[in-house]
C-alpha positions as protocol buffer text, in pm:
chain_id: "A"
residue {
  index: 1
  type: MET
  ca { x: 4 y: -23 z: -9 }
}
residue {
  index: 2
  type: VAL
  ca { x: 112 y: 373 z: -34 }
}
residue {
  index: 3
  type: PHE
  ca { x: 226 y: 585 z: 269 }
}
residue {
  index: 4
  type: GLY
  ca { x: -134 y: 783 z: 282 }
}
residue {
  index: 5
  type: ASP
  ca { x: -333 y: 476 z: 327 }
}
residue {
  index: 6
  type: ALA
  ca { x: -71 y: 323 z: 541 }
}
residue {
  index: 7
  type: LEU
  ca { x: -33 y: 666 z: 735 }
}
residue {
  index: 8
  type: GLU
  ca { x: -452 y: 620 z: 774 }
}
residue {
  index: 9
  type: ARG
  ca { x: -376 y: 290 z: 916 }
}
residue {
  index: 10
  type: ALA
  ca { x: -140 y: 432 z: 1187 }
}
residue {
  index: 11
  type: LYS
  ca { x: -408 y: 710 z: 1229 }
}
residue {
  index: 12
  type: ALA
  ca { x: -640 y: 417 z: 1317 }
}
residue {
  index: 13
  type: GLY
  ca { x: -411 y: 285 z: 1578 }
}
residue {
  index: 14
  type: GLN
  ca { x: -254 y: 0 z: 1380 }
}
residue {
  index: 15
  type: HIS
  ca { x: 111 y: -76 z: 1348 }
}
residue {
  index: 16
  type: ILE
  ca { x: 258 y: -29 z: 1000 }
}
residue {
  index: 17
  type: THR
  ca { x: 595 y: -114 z: 818 }
}
residue {
  index: 18
  type: ARG
  ca { x: 726 y: -130 z: 493 }
}
residue {
  index: 19
  type: SER
  ca { x: 860 y: -503 z: 366 }
}
residue {
  index: 20
  type: GLY
  ca { x: 1142 y: -324 z: 190 }
}
residue {
  index: 21
  type: TRP
  ca { x: 1303 y: -204 z: 511 }
}
residue {
  index: 22
  type: PRO
  ca { x: 1625 y: -424 z: 619 }
}
residue {
  index: 23
  type: TRP
  ca { x: 1527 y: -402 z: 992 }
}
residue {
  index: 24
  type: PRO
  ca { x: 1216 y: -500 z: 1181 }
}
residue {
  index: 25
  type: ASP
  ca { x: 1097 y: -171 z: 1260 }
}
residue {
  index: 26
  type: ARG
  ca { x: 733 y: -57 z: 1310 }
}
residue {
  index: 27
  type: VAL
  ca { x: 564 y: 287 z: 1293 }
}
residue {
  index: 28
  type: TYR
  ca { x: 275 y: 382 z: 1486 }
}
residue {
  index: 29
  type: THR
  ca { x: 107 y: 688 z: 1629 }
}
residue {
  index: 30
  type: SER
  ca { x: 169 y: 830 z: 1957 }
}
residue {
  index: 31
  type: TYR
  ca { x: 3 y: 1176 z: 2122 }
}
residue {
  index: 32
  type: THR
  ca { x: 149 y: 1432 z: 2314 }
}
residue {
  index: 33
  type: ASP
  ca { x: -5 y: 1546 z: 2677 }
}
residue {
  index: 34
  type: ASP
  ca { x: -247 y: 1752 z: 2488 }
}
residue {
  index: 35
  type: MET
  ca { x: -362 y: 1501 z: 2231 }
}
residue {
  index: 36
  type: GLN
  ca { x: -140 y: 1597 z: 1921 }
}
residue {
  index: 37
  type: PRO
  ca { x: -55 y: 1291 z: 1711 }
}
residue {
  index: 38
  type: TYR
  ca { x: 303 y: 1213 z: 1587 }
}
residue {
  index: 39
  type: LEU
  ca { x: 449 y: 899 z: 1457 }
}
residue {
  index: 40
  type: MET
  ca { x: 710 y: 669 z: 1659 }
}
residue {
  index: 41
  type: VAL
  ca { x: 930 y: 428 z: 1526 }
}
residue {
  index: 42
  type: ASP
  ca { x: 1045 y: 128 z: 1713 }
}
residue {
  index: 43
  type: ASN
  ca { x: 1177 y: -219 z: 1664 }
}
residue {
  index: 44
  type: GLY
  ca { x: 1149 y: -364 z: 2026 }
}
residue {
  index: 45
  type: GLU
  ca { x: 1520 y: -369 z: 2062 }
}
residue {
  index: 46
  type: ARG
  ca { x: 1577 y: -19 z: 2164 }
}
residue {
  index: 47
  type: GLU
  ca { x: 1377 y: 292 z: 2312 }
}
residue {
  index: 48
  type: PRO
  ca { x: 1101 y: 431 z: 2068 }
}
residue {
  index: 49
  type: ILE
  ca { x: 1206 y: 736 z: 1853 }
}
residue {
  index: 50
  type: PRO
  ca { x: 987 y: 1009 z: 1688 }
}
residue {
  index: 51
  type: TYR
  ca { x: 978 y: 889 z: 1280 }
}
residue {
  index: 52
  type: THR
  ca { x: 1001 y: 1103 z: 1027 }
}
residue {
  index: 53
  type: ALA
  ca { x: 921 y: 1002 z: 667 }
}
residue {
  index: 54
  type: THR
  ca { x: 1213 y: 1034 z: 379 }
}
residue {
  index: 55
  type: ASP
  ca { x: 1132 y: 1067 z: 60 }
}
residue {
  index: 56
  type: VAL
  ca { x: 1183 y: 757 z: -29 }
}
residue {
  index: 57
  type: ASP
  ca { x: 931 y: 648 z: 239 }
}
residue {
  index: 58
  type: LEU
  ca { x: 672 y: 846 z: 111 }
}
residue {
  index: 59
  type: PHE
  ca { x: 653 y: 757 z: -228 }
}
residue {
  index: 60
  type: ALA
  ca { x: 715 y: 362 z: -125 }
}
residue {
  index: 61
  type: THR
  ca { x: 406 y: 108 z: -228 }
}
residue {
  index: 62
  type: ASP
  ca { x: 552 y: -170 z: -20 }
}
residue {
  index: 63
  type: TRP
  ca { x: 372 y: -20 z: 337 }
}
residue {
  index: 64
  type: GLU
  ca { x: 219 y: -288 z: 528 }
}
residue {
  index: 65
  type: VAL
  ca { x: -10 y: -324 z: 848 }
}
residue {
  index: 66
  type: ILE
  ca { x: 136 y: -553 z: 1119 }
}
residue {
  index: 67
  type: GLN
  ca { x: 20 y: -691 z: 1406 }
}
residue {
  index: 68
  type: CYS
  ca { x: 165 y: -517 z: 1735 }
}
residue {
  index: 69
  type: GLY
  ca { x: 486 y: -626 z: 1877 }
}
residue {
  index: 70
  type: LYS
  ca { x: 503 y: -868 z: 1549 }
}
residue {
  index: 71
  type: GLN
  ca { x: 691 y: -794 z: 1193 }
}
């Protein structure tokens, strides 16, 4: 799926990833204390960090929904 579709899934609470990524990262939506959304990236082995999509990620068509905690 394309990034726009994947982003809508993340906004709905699902975790997304790209099958083309060589690492097991997953992206999901988190919220600030005043409920402002932002994207986080996590691979389960390190502390989650904010995610900023690159131009390669924005134009990719290999986005997919994954189960939380599973690649």
